[in-house]
C-alpha positions as a Markdown table, in Angstrom:
| # | Residue | x | y | z |
|---|---|---|---|---|
| 1 | Met | -94.9 | 135.2 | -43.3 |
| 2 | Asn | -91.4 | 136.3 | -42.4 |
| 3 | Lys | -88.1 | 135.4 | -43.9 |
| 4 | Ile | -87.3 | 132.9 | -41.1 |
| 5 | Asp | -90.3 | 130.8 | -42.1 |
| 6 | Leu | -89.2 | 130.9 | -45.8 |
| 7 | Asp | -85.7 | 129.9 | -44.8 |
| 8 | Phe | -87.0 | 126.9 | -42.9 |
| 9 | Val | -89.0 | 125.7 | -45.9 |
| 10 | Phe | -86.1 | 126.0 | -48.3 |
| 11 | Asn | -83.7 | 124.3 | -45.9 |
| 12 | Ala | -86.1 | 121.5 | -45.1 |
| 13 | Leu | -86.8 | 120.9 | -48.8 |
| 14 | Arg | -83.1 | 121.1 | -49.7 |
| 15 | Gln | -82.3 | 118.5 | -47.0 |
| 16 | Thr | -85.0 | 116.3 | -48.4 |
| 17 | Leu | -83.6 | 116.5 | -51.9 |
| 18 | Cys | -80.1 | 115.6 | -50.6 |
| 19 | Thr | -81.1 | 112.6 | -48.5 |
| 20 | Met | -83.4 | 110.9 | -51.0 |
| 21 | Asp | -82.3 | 108.4 | -53.6 |
| 22 | Ser | -82.0 | 109.4 | -57.3 |
| 23 | Ala | -85.5 | 108.1 | -58.4 |
| 24 | Glu | -87.3 | 109.8 | -55.5 |
| 25 | Thr | -85.3 | 113.0 | -56.1 |
| 26 | Gln | -86.4 | 113.1 | -59.7 |
| 27 | Leu | -90.0 | 112.5 | -58.6 |
| 28 | Leu | -90.0 | 115.3 | -56.1 |
| 29 | Arg | -88.3 | 117.7 | -58.5 |
| 30 | Arg | -91.0 | 117.1 | -61.0 |
| 31 | Gly | -93.6 | 117.8 | -58.3 |
| 32 | Val | -91.8 | 121.0 | -57.3 |
| 33 | Ser | -91.7 | 122.2 | -60.9 |
| 34 | Gln | -95.4 | 121.7 | -61.2 |
| 35 | Ile | -96.1 | 123.4 | -57.9 |
| 36 | Asn | -94.0 | 126.4 | -58.9 |
| 37 | Asn | -96.0 | 126.8 | -62.2 |
| 38 | Ala | -99.4 | 126.2 | -60.7 |
| 39 | Glu | -102.0 | 129.0 | -61.2 |
| 40 | Asp | -103.7 | 128.8 | -57.8 |
| 41 | Val | -103.4 | 127.0 | -54.5 |
| 42 | Arg | -106.1 | 124.4 | -55.3 |
| 43 | Glu | -104.1 | 123.2 | -58.3 |
| 44 | Val | -101.1 | 122.9 | -56.0 |
| 45 | Glu | -103.1 | 120.9 | -53.5 |
| 46 | Lys | -104.3 | 118.5 | -56.2 |
| 47 | Lys | -100.8 | 117.9 | -57.4 |
| 48 | Leu | -99.5 | 117.4 | -53.9 |
| 49 | Glu | -102.2 | 114.8 | -53.2 |
| 50 | Asp | -101.1 | 112.9 | -56.2 |
| 51 | Leu | -97.5 | 113.3 | -55.2 |
| 52 | Glu | -98.2 | 112.1 | -51.7 |
| 53 | His | -99.5 | 108.7 | -53.0 |
| 54 | Arg | -96.1 | 108.1 | -54.7 |
| 55 | Met | -93.9 | 109.3 | -51.8 |
| 56 | Val | -92.3 | 106.7 | -49.5 |
| 57 | Thr | -91.2 | 108.5 | -46.3 |
| 58 | Ala | -93.5 | 110.4 | -44.0 |
| 59 | Gly | -90.7 | 113.0 | -43.5 |
| 60 | Thr | -90.9 | 113.9 | -47.2 |
| 61 | Ile | -94.7 | 114.2 | -47.1 |
| 62 | Ser | -94.5 | 116.4 | -44.1 |
| 63 | Lys | -92.0 | 118.8 | -45.7 |
| 64 | Val | -94.0 | 118.9 | -48.9 |
| 65 | Arg | -97.2 | 119.8 | -47.0 |
| 66 | Ile | -95.4 | 122.6 | -45.3 |
| 67 | Met | -94.5 | 123.9 | -48.7 |
| 68 | Ala | -98.1 | 123.6 | -49.9 |
| 69 | Glu | -99.4 | 125.7 | -46.9 |
| 70 | Met | -97.0 | 128.5 | -47.9 |
| 71 | Val | -97.5 | 128.4 | -51.7 |
| 72 | Asp | -98.9 | 132.0 | -51.9 |
| 73 | Asn | -96.0 | 133.4 | -50.1 |
| 74 | Leu | -93.5 | 131.3 | -52.0 |
| 75 | Lys | -94.8 | 132.7 | -55.2 |
| 76 | Lys | -94.1 | 136.2 | -54.0 |
| 77 | Gln | -90.5 | 135.1 | -53.2 |
| 78 | Gln | -89.7 | 133.7 | -56.7 |
| 79 | Asn | -86.2 | 135.1 | -56.7 |
| 80 | Met | -85.4 | 133.6 | -53.3 |
| 81 | Trp | -86.8 | 130.3 | -54.5 |
| 82 | Asp | -84.6 | 130.2 | -57.6 |
| 83 | Glu | -81.5 | 131.2 | -55.7 |
| 84 | Glu | -81.9 | 128.9 | -52.7 |
| 85 | Leu | -83.4 | 125.8 | -54.3 |
| 86 | Asp | -82.9 | 125.4 | -58.0 |
| 87 | His | -80.3 | 128.0 | -58.9 |
| 88 | Lys | -82.5 | 128.7 | -61.9 |
| 89 | Arg | -81.4 | 131.4 | -64.2 |
| 90 | Pro | -83.6 | 134.4 | -64.7 |
| 91 | Ser | -85.7 | 134.8 | -67.9 |
| 92 | Leu | -84.3 | 136.9 | -70.7 |
| 93 | Ser | -86.1 | 140.2 | -71.2 |
| 94 | Ala | -88.6 | 139.9 | -74.0 |
| 95 | Phe | -87.1 | 143.2 | -75.4 |
| 96 | Phe | -83.4 | 142.1 | -75.3 |
| 97 | Ser | -81.7 | 143.3 | -78.5 |
| 98 | Gly | -78.4 | 144.7 | -79.9 |
| 99 | Arg | -75.9 | 142.3 | -78.5 |
| 100 | Gly | -75.2 | 139.9 | -81.5 |
| 101 | Gln | -71.5 | 140.8 | -81.8 |
| 102 | Glu | -70.9 | 140.4 | -78.1 |
| 103 | Leu | -72.7 | 137.0 | -78.0 |
| 104 | Asp | -70.5 | 135.8 | -80.9 |
| 105 | Lys | -67.4 | 137.0 | -79.2 |
| 106 | Leu | -68.3 | 135.4 | -75.8 |
| 107 | Leu | -69.1 | 132.1 | -77.5 |
| 108 | Ala | -65.7 | 132.2 | -79.3 |
| 109 | Ile | -63.9 | 132.8 | -75.9 |
| 110 | Leu | -65.7 | 129.9 | -74.4 |
| 111 | Glu | -65.0 | 127.6 | -77.3 |
| 112 | Lys | -61.3 | 128.5 | -77.1 |
| 113 | Trp | -60.6 | 128.8 | -73.3 |
| 114 | Gly | -63.6 | 127.2 | -71.6 |
| 115 | Ser | -64.2 | 130.1 | -69.3 |
| 116 | Ala | -64.8 | 133.8 | -69.5 |
| 117 | Val | -65.6 | 136.9 | -67.4 |
| 118 | Ile | -67.9 | 139.7 | -68.4 |
| 119 | Thr | -66.9 | 142.9 | -66.7 |
| 120 | Gln | -68.2 | 146.5 | -66.6 |
| 121 | Tyr | -70.0 | 148.8 | -64.2 |
| 122 | Gly | -73.6 | 148.2 | -63.2 |
| 123 | Gly | -76.6 | 148.6 | -65.5 |
| 124 | Val | -74.7 | 147.8 | -68.8 |
| 125 | Gly | -76.4 | 144.4 | -69.2 |
| 126 | Lys | -73.8 | 141.8 | -68.1 |
| 127 | Thr | -76.4 | 139.5 | -66.6 |
| 128 | Glu | -78.7 | 139.8 | -69.6 |
| 129 | Leu | -75.8 | 138.9 | -71.9 |
| 130 | Met | -75.1 | 135.8 | -69.9 |
| 131 | Ile | -78.7 | 134.8 | -69.9 |
| 132 | Ala | -78.8 | 135.3 | -73.7 |
| 133 | Leu | -75.7 | 133.2 | -74.1 |
| 134 | Ala | -77.2 | 130.4 | -72.0 |
| 135 | Asp | -80.4 | 130.5 | -74.1 |
| 136 | Arg | -78.4 | 130.4 | -77.3 |
| 137 | Val | -76.4 | 127.4 | -76.1 |
| 138 | Glu | -79.5 | 125.5 | -75.4 |
| 139 | Gln | -81.2 | 126.4 | -78.6 |
| 140 | Asp | -78.3 | 126.1 | -81.1 |
| 141 | His | -76.6 | 122.9 | -79.9 |
| 142 | Gln | -78.0 | 119.6 | -80.8 |
| 143 | Glu | -76.2 | 117.7 | -78.0 |
| 144 | Pro | -77.8 | 117.8 | -74.5 |
| 145 | Arg | -76.4 | 120.7 | -72.5 |
| 146 | Glu | -77.2 | 121.6 | -68.9 |
| 147 | Val | -77.1 | 125.1 | -67.7 |
| 148 | Phe | -76.5 | 125.9 | -64.0 |
| 149 | Trp | -76.9 | 129.3 | -62.5 |
| 150 | Val | -75.5 | 130.6 | -59.2 |
| 151 | Thr | -75.8 | 134.1 | -57.8 |
| 152 | Val | -72.5 | 135.0 | -56.1 |
| 153 | Asp | -73.2 | 138.6 | -55.0 |
| 154 | Gly | -72.2 | 138.2 | -51.4 |
| 155 | Gly | -69.0 | 137.9 | -49.4 |
| 156 | Lys | -66.8 | 134.9 | -49.3 |
| 157 | Ser | -68.9 | 132.9 | -46.9 |
| 158 | Asp | -72.1 | 133.6 | -48.9 |
| 159 | Val | -70.4 | 132.5 | -52.1 |
| 160 | Ile | -69.1 | 129.3 | -50.6 |
| 161 | Glu | -72.6 | 128.6 | -49.3 |
| 162 | Ser | -74.2 | 129.2 | -52.7 |
| 163 | Ile | -71.6 | 126.9 | -54.5 |
| 164 | Ala | -72.1 | 124.3 | -51.8 |
| 165 | Gly | -75.9 | 124.3 | -52.5 |
| 166 | Leu | -75.2 | 123.6 | -56.2 |
| 167 | Ala | -72.6 | 120.9 | -55.3 |
| 168 | Glu | -75.2 | 119.1 | -53.2 |
| 169 | Lys | -77.7 | 119.3 | -56.0 |
| 170 | Leu | -75.3 | 117.8 | -58.5 |
| 171 | Thr | -74.0 | 115.0 | -56.3 |
| 172 | His | -77.2 | 114.3 | -54.4 |
| 173 | Lys | -75.2 | 114.2 | -51.2 |
| 174 | Lys | -75.8 | 116.4 | -48.2 |
| 175 | Met | -72.7 | 118.2 | -46.8 |
| 176 | Ser | -72.3 | 118.9 | -43.1 |
| 177 | Glu | -72.2 | 122.5 | -41.9 |
| 178 | Glu | -68.5 | 122.1 | -41.2 |
| 179 | Met | -67.9 | 120.9 | -44.8 |
| 180 | Arg | -70.1 | 123.7 | -46.2 |
| 181 | Arg | -67.8 | 126.3 | -44.6 |
| 182 | Asn | -64.6 | 124.7 | -46.1 |
| 183 | Ala | -64.0 | 126.3 | -49.5 |
| 184 | Asn | -61.6 | 123.5 | -50.6 |
| 185 | Leu | -64.1 | 120.7 | -49.8 |
| 186 | Val | -66.9 | 122.6 | -51.4 |
| 187 | Leu | -64.9 | 123.0 | -54.6 |
| 188 | Val | -63.9 | 119.4 | -54.6 |
| 189 | Ala | -67.6 | 118.4 | -54.3 |
| 190 | Leu | -68.5 | 120.9 | -57.1 |
| 191 | Lys | -65.8 | 119.4 | -59.4 |
| 192 | Gln | -67.0 | 115.9 | -58.7 |
| 193 | Gly | -70.6 | 116.8 | -59.4 |
| 194 | Leu | -69.8 | 118.6 | -62.7 |
| 195 | Gly | -67.5 | 115.8 | -63.7 |
| 196 | Glu | -70.3 | 113.3 | -63.4 |
| 197 | Arg | -72.6 | 115.2 | -65.8 |
| 198 | Glu | -73.5 | 113.5 | -69.1 |
| 199 | Gly | -72.8 | 115.7 | -72.1 |
| 200 | Arg | -71.8 | 119.4 | -72.0 |
| 201 | Trp | -72.6 | 121.8 | -69.3 |
| 202 | Leu | -72.5 | 125.6 | -68.7 |
| 203 | Leu | -72.0 | 127.1 | -65.3 |
| 204 | Cys | -73.0 | 130.8 | -64.9 |
| 205 | Leu | -71.8 | 132.8 | -61.9 |
| 206 | Asp | -73.6 | 136.1 | -61.6 |
| 207 | Asn | -72.6 | 139.3 | -59.8 |
| 208 | Ala | -69.1 | 138.4 | -58.5 |
| 209 | Asp | -68.5 | 142.0 | -57.3 |
| 210 | Asp | -66.5 | 141.3 | -54.1 |
| 211 | Gly | -62.8 | 141.1 | -54.9 |
| 212 | Glu | -62.3 | 138.7 | -52.0 |
| 213 | Val | -64.2 | 135.9 | -53.8 |
| 214 | Ser | -62.1 | 136.0 | -56.9 |
| 215 | Gly | -59.7 | 133.3 | -55.7 |
| 216 | Ile | -62.6 | 130.9 | -55.3 |
| 217 | Leu | -64.2 | 131.8 | -58.6 |
| 218 | Asn | -60.8 | 131.5 | -60.4 |
| 219 | Thr | -60.6 | 128.0 | -59.2 |
| 220 | Val | -64.2 | 127.3 | -60.4 |
| 221 | Cys | -63.2 | 128.6 | -63.8 |
| 222 | Gly | -60.3 | 126.2 | -63.7 |
| 223 | Ile | -62.7 | 123.3 | -63.5 |
| 224 | Ala | -63.8 | 124.1 | -67.0 |
| 225 | Gly | -60.2 | 123.9 | -68.2 |
| 226 | Ser | -59.8 | 120.5 | -66.6 |
| 227 | Ser | -63.0 | 119.1 | -67.9 |
| 228 | Arg | -61.6 | 118.2 | -71.3 |
| 229 | Gly | -64.0 | 120.4 | -73.1 |
| 230 | Asn | -67.1 | 119.1 | -71.3 |
| 231 | Gly | -67.9 | 122.3 | -69.5 |
| 232 | Trp | -67.9 | 126.1 | -69.7 |
| 233 | Val | -67.9 | 128.7 | -66.9 |
| 234 | Ile | -69.0 | 132.4 | -67.3 |
| 235 | Val | -68.6 | 135.0 | -64.5 |
| 236 | Thr | -70.2 | 138.5 | -64.5 |
| 237 | Ser | -68.4 | 141.1 | -62.3 |
| 238 | Arg | -67.9 | 144.8 | -61.9 |
| 239 | Gln | -64.3 | 144.0 | -61.0 |
| 240 | Gly | -62.3 | 144.0 | -64.2 |
| 241 | Gln | -58.7 | 144.3 | -63.0 |
| 242 | Leu | -56.5 | 141.6 | -64.4 |
| 243 | His | -54.9 | 140.9 | -61.0 |
| 244 | Ile | -58.3 | 139.9 | -59.6 |
| 245 | Trp | -58.7 | 137.3 | -62.4 |
| 246 | Ser | -55.1 | 136.3 | -62.3 |
| 247 | Arg | -55.6 | 132.7 | -63.5 |
| 248 | Met | -57.3 | 133.8 | -66.6 |
| 249 | Lys | -55.8 | 135.2 | -69.8 |
| 250 | Ser | -56.6 | 138.7 | -70.8 |
| 251 | Glu | -58.4 | 137.3 | -73.9 |
| 252 | Gln | -60.9 | 135.6 | -71.6 |
| 253 | Lys | -62.2 | 139.0 | -70.3 |
| 254 | Leu | -65.1 | 140.6 | -72.2 |
| 255 | Ile | -65.4 | 144.3 | -71.3 |
| 256 | Leu | -69.1 | 145.0 | -72.1 |
| 257 | Thr | -69.6 | 148.5 | -73.5 |
| 258 | Pro | -73.0 | 150.4 | -73.5 |
| 259 | Leu | -75.3 | 149.9 | -76.5 |
| 260 | Ser | -74.5 | 152.0 | -79.6 |
| 261 | Ala | -76.9 | 154.9 | -80.3 |
| 262 | Glu | -78.7 | 152.8 | -82.9 |
| 263 | Asp | -79.0 | 149.7 | -80.8 |
| 264 | Ala | -80.3 | 151.9 | -77.9 |
| 265 | Met | -82.9 | 153.4 | -80.1 |
| 266 | Val | -84.1 | 149.9 | -81.1 |
| 267 | Ala | -84.2 | 148.8 | -77.5 |
| 268 | Leu | -86.1 | 151.8 | -76.3 |
| 269 | Trp | -88.6 | 151.7 | -79.2 |
| 270 | Gln | -89.3 | 148.0 | -78.5 |
| 271 | Gln | -89.8 | 148.7 | -74.8 |
| 272 | Val | -92.2 | 151.6 | -75.4 |
| 273 | Arg | -94.1 | 149.8 | -78.2 |
| 274 | Lys | -94.1 | 146.5 | -76.4 |
| 275 | Ile | -92.5 | 144.7 | -79.4 |
| 276 | Glu | -90.9 | 141.5 | -78.2 |
| 277 | Ser | -87.6 | 140.5 | -79.8 |
| 278 | Ala | -89.0 | 137.1 | -80.7 |
| 279 | Asp | -91.5 | 138.7 | -83.0 |
| 280 | Val | -89.2 | 141.0 | -85.0 |
| 281 | Asp | -85.6 | 141.6 | -85.8 |
| 282 | Asp | -83.5 | 144.7 | -85.2 |
| 283 | Lys | -83.6 | 145.8 | -88.9 |
| 284 | Ser | -87.4 | 145.8 | -88.9 |
| 285 | Val | -87.5 | 147.9 | -85.8 |
| 286 | Met | -85.0 | 150.3 | -87.3 |
| 287 | Ser | -87.1 | 150.6 | -90.4 |
| 288 | Glu | -90.1 | 151.7 | -88.2 |
| 289 | Ile | -87.8 | 154.3 | -86.5 |
| 290 | Lys | -86.7 | 155.7 | -89.9 |
| 291 | Lys | -90.4 | 156.2 | -90.8 |
| 292 | Leu | -90.7 | 158.3 | -87.7 |
| 293 | Glu | -87.9 | 160.5 | -88.9 |
| 294 | Cys | -90.0 | 161.3 | -92.0 |
| 295 | Glu | -93.3 | 161.6 | -90.2 |
| 296 | Asp | -92.3 | 163.5 | -87.0 |
| 297 | Gln | -88.8 | 164.9 | -86.8 |
| 298 | Val | -89.4 | 166.3 | -83.3 |
| 299 | Glu | -90.1 | 162.8 | -81.9 |
| 300 | Tyr | -87.3 | 161.2 | -83.9 |
| 301 | Phe | -84.6 | 163.6 | -82.7 |
| 302 | Ala | -85.9 | 163.4 | -79.2 |
| 303 | Leu | -85.6 | 159.6 | -79.4 |
| 304 | Lys | -82.2 | 159.9 | -80.9 |
| 305 | Lys | -81.0 | 162.3 | -78.2 |
| 306 | Leu | -82.3 | 160.1 | -75.4 |
| 307 | Cys | -80.3 | 157.2 | -76.9 |
| 308 | Gly | -77.1 | 159.2 | -77.1 |
| 309 | Asp | -76.9 | 160.3 | -80.7 |
| 310 | Asp | -73.3 | 161.6 | -81.3 |
| 311 | Ser | -73.0 | 163.5 | -78.1 |
| 312 | Gly | -72.8 | 160.6 | -75.7 |
| 313 | Asp | -75.5 | 162.2 | -73.5 |
| 314 | Gly | -79.0 | 160.9 | -72.9 |
| 315 | Leu | -79.4 | 157.5 | -71.2 |
| 316 | Gly | -75.8 | 156.5 | -72.0 |
| 317 | Gly | -76.7 | 153.4 | -73.9 |
| 318 | Leu | -77.3 | 151.6 | -70.6 |
| 319 | Pro | -79.9 | 148.8 | -71.0 |
| 320 | Leu | -81.2 | 149.2 | -67.4 |
| 321 | Ala | -81.8 | 153.0 | -67.9 |
| 322 | Leu | -83.5 | 152.3 | -71.3 |
| 323 | Val | -85.8 | 149.7 | -69.6 |
| 324 | Gln | -86.8 | 152.2 | -66.9 |
| 325 | Ala | -87.3 | 155.0 | -69.3 |
| 326 | Gly | -89.3 | 152.8 | -71.7 |
| 327 | Ser | -91.6 | 151.6 | -68.9 |
| 328 | Phe | -92.2 | 155.1 | -67.7 |
| 329 | Ile | -93.0 | 156.4 | -71.2 |
| 330 | Ala | -95.4 | 153.5 | -71.9 |
| 331 | Gln | -97.1 | 153.7 | -68.5 |
| 332 | Phe | -97.8 | 157.4 | -68.6 |
| 333 | Gln | -98.2 | 157.6 | -72.3 |
| 334 | Tyr | -95.5 | 160.3 | -72.8 |
| 335 | Ser | -94.1 | 161.2 | -76.1 |
| 336 | Phe | -90.3 | 160.9 | -76.6 |
| 337 | Ala | -90.1 | 164.7 | -76.7 |
| 338 | Glu | -92.1 | 165.1 | -73.4 |
| 339 | Tyr | -89.9 | 162.5 | -71.7 |
| 340 | Leu | -86.7 | 164.2 | -73.0 |
| 341 | Asn | -87.9 | 167.5 | -71.6 |
| 342 | Leu | -88.6 | 165.9 | -68.2 |
| 343 | Phe | -85.3 | 164.1 | -68.3 |
| 344 | Glu | -83.3 | 167.2 | -69.1 |
| 345 | Ser | -85.2 | 169.2 | -66.5 |
| 346 | Ala | -84.3 | 166.7 | -63.8 |
| 347 | Asp | -80.7 | 166.6 | -65.1 |
| 348 | Ser | -80.3 | 170.4 | -64.9 |
| 349 | Lys | -81.6 | 170.4 | -61.3 |
| 350 | Asp | -78.8 | 167.9 | -60.3 |
| 351 | Asp | -76.1 | 170.2 | -61.8 |
């Protein structure tokens, strides 16, 4: 199945969600959630049969059947599904670690200002930090809090389209194509939709790397300021210049630095040993690493050098690089020393 077919399914389903009344929309959303998590096509078909008995309009049933026929392909397009339909945030890496101080600082910025921008070059973990903050908000706050996620990595027209999709979802009102191209109307609809939410909300805008969209996103951040404390907005961007985020205070910008050598060692150790963060804390992992120092100094110093030690070399404390290295080491059962030798050999060839 090609991308055009997928686009047709997503657009048809989105139009259905926007034209149904509230009760029917909730029903269909529950059905979609079950479909998305089904283990095989037959389970999906059974759920659809049950769903069809409860649906009212033939148009809705027709569109849902189209989706059922394409279930296998839709599963392979999970990222597109999330972005186009539900704006669902990605899952946090099971090996996420070492960002406790940054999370505390980001939360403090949001509590004071209502909006924040996380900036730095690619691979440093901006998106992961925002996912972790969203998870913490949901887990630590007793009051109901909704989290909305929008990928804004395109140009101005793409960003407006993405925000329009969220506005339609929030207001349950379909926008005409002309309205969807009008940034002011889209932002008005978004503000209306967020303003009607019950309880607190968090809006995450990921990968705002095109400087031309900063004006739109500055306005979106302003919605948090006008929500009387009911909402927060976070943006991730490689663009850190103050003039791009002109409507935000310098205190609202969090420049994310690479992981320290120790935190990088913990992250790489967890990745290689497949130790999930939920099962252990950083101190326990570091204790295991210290044991390695006593038992095998060659391995220990190779690990330390890969993670930067005091020289600033190695993988640079970049979470993305650490994930890739850890996956490689685990897959091919390399020692840290063997991987370091391979890494340095490749590095010398590039010089």
